[in-house]
N, CA, C and O atoms as CSV, one atom per row, in Angstrom:
chain,resi,resn,atom,element,x,y,z
A,1,MET,N,N,118.823,136.783,137.655
A,1,MET,CA,C,117.406,136.806,136.754
A,1,MET,C,C,117.227,136.893,135.321
A,1,MET,O,O,116.224,136.636,134.656
A,2,THR,N,N,118.463,137.331,134.930
A,2,THR,CA,C,118.361,137.461,133.369
A,2,THR,C,C,118.896,136.135,133.032
A,2,THR,O,O,118.516,135.716,131.938
A,3,GLN,N,N,119.594,135.456,133.623
A,3,GLN,CA,C,119.996,134.180,133.201
A,3,GLN,C,C,118.334,133.205,133.022
A,3,GLN,O,O,117.792,132.484,132.184
A,4,ALA,N,N,118.124,133.613,134.028
A,4,ALA,CA,C,116.403,132.717,134.337
A,4,ALA,C,C,115.630,132.912,133.099
A,4,ALA,O,O,115.099,131.989,132.482
A,5,SER,N,N,115.576,134.564,132.654
A,5,SER,CA,C,114.703,135.102,131.723
A,5,SER,C,C,115.202,134.303,130.435
A,5,SER,O,O,114.399,133.605,129.816
A,6,GLU,N,N,116.344,134.397,130.093
A,6,GLU,CA,C,117.315,133.714,129.005
A,6,GLU,C,C,116.684,132.422,128.910
A,6,GLU,O,O,115.918,132.110,127.998
A,7,ARG,N,N,117.038,131.634,129.924
A,7,ARG,CA,C,116.618,129.975,129.976
A,7,ARG,C,C,115.257,129.967,129.209
A,7,ARG,O,O,115.064,129.394,128.137
A,8,LEU,N,N,114.324,130.703,129.935
A,8,LEU,CA,C,112.861,130.888,130.068
A,8,LEU,C,C,112.513,131.112,128.299
A,8,LEU,O,O,111.781,130.408,127.603
A,9,GLU,N,N,113.143,132.077,127.974
A,9,GLU,CA,C,113.328,132.331,126.552
A,9,GLU,C,C,113.166,131.361,125.517
A,9,GLU,O,O,112.401,131.017,124.616
A,10,GLY,N,N,114.478,131.024,126.189
A,10,GLY,CA,C,114.922,129.829,125.084
A,10,GLY,C,C,114.184,128.513,125.112
A,10,GLY,O,O,114.175,127.792,124.114
A,11,ALA,N,N,113.536,128.165,126.280
A,11,ALA,CA,C,112.566,127.377,126.238
A,11,ALA,C,C,111.154,127.675,125.544
A,11,ALA,O,O,110.541,126.855,124.859
A,12,SER,N,N,110.761,128.898,125.810
A,12,SER,CA,C,109.586,129.136,124.776
A,12,SER,C,C,109.743,128.976,123.404
A,12,SER,O,O,108.834,128.604,122.661
A,13,GLU,N,N,111.031,129.285,122.998
A,13,GLU,CA,C,111.309,129.186,121.592
A,13,GLU,C,C,111.291,127.866,121.108
A,13,GLU,O,O,110.849,127.565,119.999
A,14,ARG,N,N,111.786,127.036,121.955
A,14,ARG,CA,C,111.752,125.452,121.580
A,14,ARG,C,C,110.779,125.191,121.614
A,14,ARG,O,O,110.367,124.775,120.531
A,15,LEU,N,N,109.802,125.217,122.690
A,15,LEU,CA,C,108.633,125.031,122.656
A,15,LEU,C,C,107.402,125.794,121.291
A,15,LEU,O,O,106.461,125.211,120.753
A,16,LEU,N,N,107.712,126.737,121.143
A,16,LEU,CA,C,107.253,127.214,119.560
A,16,LEU,C,C,107.563,126.610,118.189
A,16,LEU,O,O,106.802,126.608,117.221
A,17,GLU,N,N,109.011,126.007,118.267
A,17,GLU,CA,C,109.563,125.293,117.254
A,17,GLU,C,C,108.610,124.145,117.416
A,17,GLU,O,O,107.734,123.918,116.582
A,18,SER,N,N,108.798,123.386,118.552
A,18,SER,CA,C,108.164,122.083,118.895
A,18,SER,C,C,106.650,122.098,118.093
A,18,SER,O,O,106.202,121.297,117.272
A,19,ARG,N,N,106.236,122.952,118.489
A,19,ARG,CA,C,104.654,123.285,118.275
A,19,ARG,C,C,104.401,123.445,116.904
A,19,ARG,O,O,103.384,122.939,116.429
A,20,LYS,N,N,105.591,124.406,115.834
A,20,LYS,CA,C,105.356,124.050,114.390
A,20,LYS,C,C,105.764,122.837,114.018
A,20,LYS,O,O,105.115,122.265,113.142
A,21,MET,N,N,106.724,122.303,114.502
A,21,MET,CA,C,107.327,120.813,113.929
A,21,MET,C,C,106.131,120.166,113.895
A,21,MET,O,O,105.737,119.703,112.825
A,22,ALA,N,N,105.401,120.042,115.029
A,22,ALA,CA,C,104.442,118.990,115.405
A,22,ALA,C,C,103.096,119.205,114.113
A,22,ALA,O,O,102.777,118.345,113.292
A,23,ARG,N,N,102.532,120.483,114.242
A,23,ARG,CA,C,101.576,121.116,113.154
A,23,ARG,C,C,102.069,120.514,111.584
A,23,ARG,O,O,101.364,119.886,110.795
A,24,GLU,N,N,103.494,120.922,111.420
A,24,GLU,CA,C,103.906,120.581,109.929
A,24,GLU,C,C,103.732,118.783,110.134
A,24,GLU,O,O,103.174,118.281,109.158
A,25,THR,N,N,103.943,118.235,110.731
A,25,THR,CA,C,103.786,116.795,110.777
A,25,THR,C,C,102.687,116.232,110.679
A,25,THR,O,O,102.513,115.190,110.047
A,26,GLU,N,N,101.618,116.993,111.430
A,26,GLU,CA,C,100.220,116.561,111.307
A,26,GLU,C,C,99.690,116.730,109.970
A,26,GLU,O,O,98.885,115.943,109.472
A,27,LEU,N,N,100.212,117.910,109.307
A,27,LEU,CA,C,99.486,118.537,108.063
A,27,LEU,C,C,100.026,117.437,106.810
A,27,LEU,O,O,99.392,117.072,105.820
A,28,ILE,N,N,101.382,117.068,107.221
A,28,ILE,CA,C,102.157,115.781,106.444
A,28,ILE,C,C,101.093,114.411,106.518
A,28,ILE,O,O,100.668,113.726,105.587
A,29,GLY,N,N,100.867,114.307,107.843
A,29,GLY,CA,C,100.304,112.926,108.055
A,29,GLY,C,C,98.568,113.079,107.212
A,29,GLY,O,O,98.058,112.093,106.680
A,30,GLU,N,N,98.036,114.126,107.230
A,30,GLU,CA,C,96.764,114.409,106.577
A,30,GLU,C,C,96.702,114.396,105.195
A,30,GLU,O,O,95.638,114.246,104.594
A,31,ASP,N,N,97.821,114.551,104.629
A,31,ASP,CA,C,98.099,114.577,103.188
A,31,ASP,C,C,98.341,112.935,103.078
A,31,ASP,O,O,97.710,112.461,102.134
A,32,ILE,N,N,98.787,112.374,103.513
A,32,ILE,CA,C,99.198,110.873,103.336
A,32,ILE,C,C,98.113,110.064,103.679
A,32,ILE,O,O,98.201,108.867,103.405
A,33,MET,N,N,97.090,110.493,104.234
A,33,MET,CA,C,95.987,109.838,104.798
A,33,MET,C,C,95.145,110.181,103.569
A,33,MET,O,O,94.600,109.215,103.034
A,34,GLN,N,N,94.982,111.146,103.135
A,34,GLN,CA,C,94.257,111.612,101.871
A,34,GLN,C,C,94.565,111.172,100.554
A,34,GLN,O,O,93.771,111.153,99.614
A,35,ASP,N,N,95.803,110.806,100.530
A,35,ASP,CA,C,96.524,109.754,99.325
A,35,ASP,C,C,96.180,108.547,99.364
A,35,ASP,O,O,95.921,107.795,98.424
A,36,LEU,N,N,96.174,108.294,100.790
A,36,LEU,CA,C,96.083,106.727,101.084
A,36,LEU,C,C,94.252,106.409,100.661
A,36,LEU,O,O,93.698,105.383,100.269
A,37,ARG,N,N,93.859,107.419,100.877
A,37,ARG,CA,C,91.755,107.037,100.849
A,37,ARG,C,C,92.053,107.133,99.362
A,37,ARG,O,O,91.528,106.230,98.711
A,38,GLN,N,N,92.683,107.904,98.753
A,38,GLN,CA,C,92.492,108.093,97.166
A,38,GLN,C,C,92.853,106.840,96.354
A,38,GLN,O,O,92.223,106.457,95.369
A,39,GLN,N,N,94.079,106.167,96.943
A,39,GLN,CA,C,94.356,104.894,96.082
A,39,GLN,C,C,93.410,103.523,96.702
A,39,GLN,O,O,92.978,102.529,96.119
A,40,ARG,N,N,93.337,103.849,97.760
A,40,ARG,CA,C,91.902,102.525,98.424
A,40,ARG,C,C,90.829,102.625,97.364
A,40,ARG,O,O,90.265,101.670,96.830
A,41,GLU,N,N,90.598,104.074,97.101
A,41,GLU,CA,C,89.201,104.098,96.000
A,41,GLU,C,C,89.539,103.315,94.563
A,41,GLU,O,O,88.747,102.690,93.858
A,42,THR,N,N,91.083,103.565,94.334
A,42,THR,CA,C,91.362,103.546,92.795
A,42,THR,C,C,91.329,102.076,93.047
A,42,THR,O,O,90.585,101.541,92.225
A,43,LEU,N,N,91.974,101.044,94.056
A,43,LEU,CA,C,92.333,99.677,94.199
A,43,LEU,C,C,90.906,99.235,94.178
A,43,LEU,O,O,90.706,98.390,93.305
A,44,LEU,N,N,89.923,99.538,94.839
A,44,LEU,CA,C,88.575,99.058,94.916
A,44,LEU,C,C,87.985,98.810,93.712
A,44,LEU,O,O,87.555,97.720,93.333
A,45,HIS,N,N,87.967,100.667,92.646
A,45,HIS,CA,C,87.627,100.435,91.467
A,45,HIS,C,C,87.998,99.263,90.555
A,45,HIS,O,O,87.216,98.431,90.094
A,46,ALA,N,N,89.380,99.338,90.364
A,46,ALA,CA,C,90.159,98.365,89.769
A,46,ALA,C,C,89.585,97.387,90.260
A,46,ALA,O,O,88.570,97.454,89.566
A,47,ARG,N,N,89.382,96.345,91.039
A,47,ARG,CA,C,89.101,95.005,91.737
A,47,ARG,C,C,87.725,94.820,90.899
A,47,ARG,O,O,87.416,93.906,90.134
A,48,ASP,N,N,86.955,96.038,91.303
A,48,ASP,CA,C,85.672,95.521,90.562
A,48,ASP,C,C,85.636,95.585,89.251
A,48,ASP,O,O,84.640,95.004,88.820
A,49,GLY,N,N,86.449,96.149,88.248
A,49,GLY,CA,C,86.597,96.301,87.037
A,49,GLY,C,C,87.202,94.586,86.774
A,49,GLY,O,O,86.708,93.872,85.901
A,50,LEU,N,N,88.159,94.192,87.549
A,50,LEU,CA,C,88.735,92.579,87.572
A,50,LEU,C,C,87.840,91.724,87.459
A,50,LEU,O,O,87.846,90.771,86.680
A,51,ARG,N,N,86.727,92.114,88.498
A,51,ARG,CA,C,85.782,91.113,88.565
A,51,ARG,C,C,84.874,90.882,87.347
A,51,ARG,O,O,84.581,89.758,86.939
A,52,GLU,N,N,84.388,92.205,86.715
A,52,GLU,CA,C,83.704,92.123,85.908
A,52,GLU,C,C,84.430,91.790,84.554
A,52,GLU,O,O,83.699,91.152,83.796
A,53,VAL,N,N,85.475,92.016,84.140
A,53,VAL,CA,C,86.671,91.302,83.302
A,53,VAL,C,C,86.275,89.568,83.525
A,53,VAL,O,O,85.832,88.863,82.618
A,54,ASP,N,N,86.508,89.166,84.722
A,54,ASP,CA,C,86.461,87.508,84.853
A,54,ASP,C,C,85.244,87.048,84.543
A,54,ASP,O,O,85.163,86.002,83.898
A,55,GLU,N,N,84.256,87.639,84.884
A,55,GLU,CA,C,82.578,87.158,84.450
A,55,GLU,C,C,82.734,87.389,82.967
A,55,GLU,O,O,82.388,86.372,82.366
A,56,ASN,N,N,83.094,88.270,82.224
A,56,ASN,CA,C,83.107,88.705,80.777
A,56,ASN,C,C,83.877,87.280,80.238
A,56,ASN,O,O,83.464,86.667,79.254
A,57,LEU,N,N,85.167,86.810,81.109
A,57,LEU,CA,C,85.905,85.965,80.021
A,57,LEU,C,C,85.281,84.483,80.408
A,57,LEU,O,O,85.486,83.507,79.687
A,58,GLY,N,N,84.493,84.416,81.632
A,58,GLY,CA,C,83.764,83.152,81.632
A,58,GLY,C,C,82.783,83.310,80.574
A,58,GLY,O,O,82.805,82.479,79.666
A,59,GLU,N,N,81.944,84.225,80.547
A,59,GLU,CA,C,81.098,83.992,79.829
A,59,GLU,C,C,81.648,83.603,78.213
A,59,GLU,O,O,81.360,82.518,77.709
A,60,SER,N,N,82.460,84.621,77.497
A,60,SER,CA,C,83.453,84.480,76.261
A,60,SER,C,C,83.616,82.789,76.183
A,60,SER,O,O,83.143,82.205,75.208
A,61,LYS,N,N,84.245,82.102,77.157
A,61,LYS,CA,C,84.787,80.727,76.995
A,61,LYS,C,C,83.913,79.841,76.655
A,61,LYS,O,O,84.171,78.860,75.957
A,62,LYS,N,N,82.573,80.180,77.225
A,62,LYS,CA,C,80.935,79.320,77.183
A,62,LYS,C,C,80.845,79.600,75.528
A,62,LYS,O,O,80.618,78.725,74.692
A,63,ILE,N,N,81.054,80.880,75.279
A,63,ILE,CA,C,80.385,80.887,73.655
A,63,ILE,C,C,81.442,80.405,72.637
A,63,ILE,O,O,81.147,80.010,71.509
A,64,VAL,N,N,82.435,80.457,73.024
A,64,VAL,CA,C,83.979,79.993,72.267
A,64,VAL,C,C,83.481,78.371,72.364
A,64,VAL,O,O,83.195,77.843,71.289
A,65,ARG,N,N,83.395,77.783,73.258
A,65,ARG,CA,C,83.140,75.990,73.419
A,65,ARG,C,C,81.898,75.673,72.491
A,65,ARG,O,O,81.855,74.738,71.691
A,66,SER,N,N,80.916,76.576,72.716
A,66,SER,CA,C,79.518,76.470,71.944
A,66,SER,C,C,80.063,76.482,70.492
A,66,SER,O,O,79.712,75.494,69.848
A,67,MET,N,N,80.754,77.275,69.901
A,67,MET,CA,C,81.154,77.710,68.694
A,67,MET,C,C,82.041,76.337,67.968
A,67,MET,O,O,81.952,75.856,66.838
A,68,ALA,N,N,82.728,76.040,68.899
A,68,ALA,CA,C,83.480,75.096,68.490
A,68,ALA,C,C,82.989,73.675,68.350
A,68,ALA,O,O,83.442,72.771,67.647
A,69,ARG,N,N,81.839,73.683,69.275
A,69,ARG,CA,C,81.357,72.264,69.282
A,69,ARG,C,C,80.034,72.459,67.974
A,69,ARG,O,O,79.330,71.459,67.831
A,70,ARG,N,N,79.751,73.525,67.178
A,70,ARG,CA,C,79.105,73.786,66.067
A,70,ARG,C,C,80.058,73.583,64.857
A,70,ARG,O,O,79.841,72.892,63.862
A,71,ILE,N,N,81.062,74.261,65.118
A,71,ILE,CA,C,82.000,73.698,64.108
A,71,ILE,C,C,82.071,72.329,63.520
A,71,ILE,O,O,81.830,71.884,62.398
A,72,ALA,N,N,82.607,71.644,64.988
A,72,ALA,CA,C,82.439,70.175,64.760
A,72,ALA,C,C,81.520,69.356,64.217
A,72,ALA,O,O,81.697,68.475,63.375
A,73,GLN,N,N,80.028,69.874,65.016
A,73,GLN,CA,C,79.186,69.362,64.204
A,73,GLN,C,C,78.852,69.523,62.806
A,73,GLN,O,O,78.363,68.629,62.115
A,74,ASN,N,N,79.236,71.121,62.264
A,74,ASN,CA,C,79.148,71.418,60.715
A,74,ASN,C,C,79.965,70.320,60.010
A,74,ASN,O,O,79.702,69.767,58.943
A,75,LYS,N,N,81.019,70.120,60.838
A,75,LYS,CA,C,82.171,69.404,59.587
A,75,LYS,C,C,81.714,68.122,59.315
A,75,LYS,O,O,81.739,67.754,58.140
A,76,ARG,N,N,81.108,67.021,60.570
A,76,ARG,CA,C,80.298,65.886,60.804
A,76,ARG,C,C,79.493,66.146,59.455
A,76,ARG,O,O,80.007,65.795,58.393
A,77,VAL,N,N,78.359,66.695,59.472
A,77,VAL,CA,C,77.173,66.821,58.736
A,77,VAL,C,C,77.732,67.074,57.335
A,77,VAL,O,O,77.062,66.508,56.471
A,78,MET,N,N,78.964,67.895,56.791
A,78,MET,CA,C,79.362,68.261,55.576
A,78,MET,C,C,80.021,66.882,55.086
A,78,MET,O,O,79.802,66.460,53.950
A,79,TYR,N,N,81.013,66.060,56.194
A,79,TYR,CA,C,81.357,64.881,55.664
A,79,TYR,C,C,80.273,63.811,55.063
A,79,TYR,O,O,80.395,63.129,54.045
A,80,ILE,N,N,79.317,63.852,55.867
A,80,ILE,CA,C,78.303,62.819,55.525
A,80,ILE,C,C,77.502,63.258,54.295
A,80,ILE,O,O,77.147,62.440,53.447
A,81,ILE,N,N,77.281,64.299,54.232
A,81,ILE,CA,C,76.523,64.841,52.834
A,81,ILE,C,C,77.455,64.514,51.620
A,81,ILE,O,O,77.008,64.036,50.578
A,82,ALA,N,N,78.998,64.849,51.849
A,82,ALA,CA,C,79.837,64.606,50.886
A,82,ALA,C,C,80.032,63.252,50.425
A,82,ALA,O,O,80.316,62.892,49.283
A,83,SER,N,N,79.810,62.406,51.658
A,83,SER,CA,C,80.026,60.858,51.637
A,83,SER,C,C,78.418,60.273,50.681
A,83,SER,O,O,78.345,59.332,49.890
A,84,ALA,N,N,77.564,60.999,51.019
A,84,ALA,CA,C,76.480,60.514,50.040
A,84,ALA,C,C,76.277,60.960,49.077
A,84,ALA,O,O,75.594,60.234,48.354
A,85,VAL,N,N,76.624,62.108,48.565
A,85,VAL,CA,C,76.915,62.737,47.173
A,85,VAL,C,C,77.647,61.839,46.349
A,85,VAL,O,O,77.254,61.617,45.203
A,86,GLY,N,N,79.025,61.109,46.966
A,86,GLY,CA,C,79.941,60.424,46.284
A,86,GLY,C,C,79.223,59.098,46.267
A,86,GLY,O,O,79.323,58.489,45.202
A,87,ILE,N,N,78.495,58.501,47.256
A,87,ILE,CA,C,78.271,57.154,47.038
A,87,ILE,C,C,76.973,57.257,45.867
A,87,ILE,O,O,76.920,56.466,44.926
A,88,LEU,N,N,76.101,58.184,46.045
A,88,LEU,CA,C,75.275,58.215,44.820
A,88,LEU,C,C,75.800,58.636,43.722
A,88,LEU,O,O,74.930,58.557,42.855
A,89,LEU,N,N,77.186,59.222,43.108
A,89,LEU,CA,C,77.493,59.335,42.242
A,89,LEU,C,C,77.941,57.976,41.348
A,89,LEU,O,O,77.729,57.665,40.176
A,90,MET,N,N,78.700,57.277,42.517
A,90,MET,CA,C,79.168,55.918,42.118
A,90,MET,C,C,78.207,55.238,41.856
A,90,MET,O,O,78.440,54.553,40.860
A,91,ILE,N,N,77.020,55.049,42.345
A,91,ILE,CA,C,75.599,54.223,42.342
A,91,ILE,C,C,75.249,54.771,40.526
A,91,ILE,O,O,75.373,54.036,39.547
A,92,ILE,N,N,74.934,55.802,40.513
A,92,ILE,CA,C,74.856,56.543,39.324
A,92,ILE,C,C,75.549,56.034,37.953
A,92,ILE,O,O,74.979,55.643,36.935
A,93,LEU,N,N,77.147,56.162,38.246
A,93,LEU,CA,C,78.034,55.606,37.374
A,93,LEU,C,C,78.031,54.460,37.103
A,93,LEU,O,O,78.390,54.165,35.963
A,94,PHE,N,N,77.586,53.259,38.142
A,94,PHE,CA,C,77.523,52.020,38.063
A,94,PHE,C,C,76.599,51.262,37.074
A,94,PHE,O,O,76.794,50.287,36.348
A,95,TYR,N,N,75.243,52.262,37.363
A,95,TYR,CA,C,74.318,51.761,36.602
A,95,TYR,C,C,74.302,52.285,35.057
A,95,TYR,O,O,73.796,51.727,34.083
A,96,LYS,N,N,74.951,53.425,35.117
A,96,LYS,CA,C,75.029,53.761,33.609
A,96,LYS,C,C,75.952,53.195,32.639
A,96,LYS,O,O,75.742,53.131,31.428
A,97,LEU,N,N,77.085,52.752,33.308
A,97,LEU,CA,C,78.120,51.885,32.289
A,97,LEU,C,C,77.898,50.304,32.071
A,97,LEU,O,O,78.651,49.672,31.330
């Protein structure tokens, strides 16, 4: 009878230890799930931020292209005006001499 009691006590202790280990594992799993939720939120927020940056880059490209066109246009106008002034100076000098 004592052997049976000892076996029963041993089995009970192992069962309690197994339950304790299962609970610890469950708590660890809950912590991991919470960390994963936080990481997911962080990733979603970062993705939204990247989308916004991408949109801003698209608009910036348009602005830079527009500025480059204006610069080229202004250079052409400046060359035309400089040429006209030069031609006028030549005409004035030609008729004065």
